[in-house]
VMD Tcl script that draws the C-alpha trace (Angstrom):
set ca {
  {16.87 17.59 -28.49}
  {13.56 18.47 -29.62}
  {10.15 16.17 -29.17}
  {9.86 16.12 -33.21}
  {13.57 14.63 -33.20}
  {12.50 12.23 -30.53}
  {9.64 11.23 -32.37}
  {11.35 10.69 -35.48}
  {14.00 8.60 -33.55}
  {10.84 6.64 -32.04}
  {9.31 6.03 -35.35}
  {12.92 4.71 -36.90}
  {13.02 2.23 -34.03}
  {9.38 0.87 -34.82}
  {10.22 0.52 -38.37}
  {13.20 -1.63 -37.11}
  {10.57 -3.83 -35.47}
  {8.31 -3.92 -38.32}
  {8.72 -7.55 -39.61}
  {7.53 -10.76 -37.81}
  {10.96 -12.21 -37.80}
  {12.56 -9.25 -36.15}
  {9.58 -9.68 -33.59}
  {10.45 -13.16 -33.13}
  {14.05 -12.49 -32.60}
  {13.23 -10.14 -29.76}
  {10.97 -12.61 -28.07}
  {13.79 -15.42 -28.30}
  {16.50 -13.08 -26.98}
  {14.18 -11.90 -24.26}
  {15.14 -15.03 -22.54}
  {18.90 -14.35 -22.90}
  {22.03 -13.94 -25.34}
  {22.28 -16.31 -28.16}
  {24.87 -17.37 -30.69}
  {23.79 -16.50 -34.36}
  {23.27 -20.26 -35.08}
  {21.03 -20.78 -32.28}
  {18.74 -17.82 -33.41}
  {18.76 -19.53 -36.92}
  {17.85 -22.90 -35.92}
  {15.11 -21.26 -33.56}
  {13.74 -19.20 -36.45}
  {14.23 -21.60 -38.99}
  {15.24 -19.04 -41.62}
  {17.52 -18.34 -44.16}
  {21.11 -17.34 -43.04}
  {21.64 -14.25 -45.16}
  {17.87 -12.99 -44.45}
  {18.69 -13.59 -40.74}
  {22.00 -11.81 -41.10}
  {20.34 -8.90 -42.61}
  {17.51 -8.68 -39.88}
  {20.01 -8.74 -37.13}
  {22.21 -6.11 -38.67}
  {19.02 -3.57 -38.83}
  {18.23 -4.06 -35.03}
  {21.93 -3.87 -34.15}
  {22.24 -0.52 -36.21}
  {19.02 0.95 -34.56}
  {20.23 0.04 -31.20}
  {17.80 -2.54 -30.51}
  {20.31 -5.52 -30.26}
  {24.12 -5.55 -29.08}
  {26.69 -8.39 -30.79}
  {29.65 -10.06 -28.94}
  {32.08 -11.75 -30.94}
  {33.36 -14.82 -29.03}
  {35.50 -17.45 -31.05}
  {33.77 -18.31 -34.03}
  {30.03 -17.11 -33.26}
  {28.42 -13.77 -32.83}
  {26.26 -13.54 -29.70}
  {23.22 -11.37 -29.96}
  {21.35 -9.63 -27.12}
  {18.82 -7.06 -26.28}
  {20.38 -3.83 -25.74}
  {17.78 -3.32 -22.75}
  {14.88 -5.76 -21.36}
  {12.52 -2.83 -22.06}
  {12.41 -3.79 -25.66}
  {11.16 -7.11 -24.83}
  {8.67 -5.51 -22.68}
  {7.59 -3.09 -25.05}
  {6.80 -6.38 -27.47}
  {5.07 -8.05 -24.85}
  {2.90 -4.97 -24.51}
  {2.06 -4.37 -28.00}
  {1.08 -8.09 -28.26}
  {-1.33 -7.68 -25.29}
  {-2.86 -4.78 -27.19}
  {-3.25 -6.77 -30.32}
  {-4.85 -9.69 -28.14}
  {-7.48 -7.29 -26.54}
  {-8.28 -5.99 -30.04}
  {-8.80 -9.40 -31.57}
  {-10.84 -10.60 -28.50}
  {-13.03 -7.24 -28.90}
  {-13.40 -8.32 -32.67}
  {-14.34 -11.62 -31.89}
  {-16.79 -10.74 -29.38}
  {-18.24 -8.49 -31.70}
  {-18.79 -11.11 -34.24}
  {-20.27 -13.43 -32.26}
  {-22.86 -10.82 -31.17}
  {-23.18 -10.40 -34.89}
  {-23.92 -14.09 -35.66}
  {-26.29 -14.88 -32.66}
  {-28.50 -11.56 -33.72}
  {-28.43 -12.25 -37.47}
}
mol new
graphics top color blue
foreach p $ca { graphics top sphere $p radius 0.5 }
foreach p [lrange $ca 0 end-1] q [lrange $ca 1 end] { graphics top cylinder $p $q radius 0.2 }
display resetview
């Protein structure tokens, strides 16, 4: 597989993470496997909407699903997914702090 193919696959996974609900689900599942209804309760979303998002993430290999009784249990395929999201959040927070610091300097000098 070429670097270009890897970059394309990487971009596809990033696209699959490109929704706030999906990032929230990853954060929730970073703590362990949950039944669909538990995820629904924690996110407070619509059943059909959550189902679509879980399906996208499952199809992209971010989540895996296990059926037990009447419930589908979802979990991360790798803890690295949660760590990657945490790292991106840290970058975001660092950037917000830099912008806040710059705004404070502007308001003090202005």
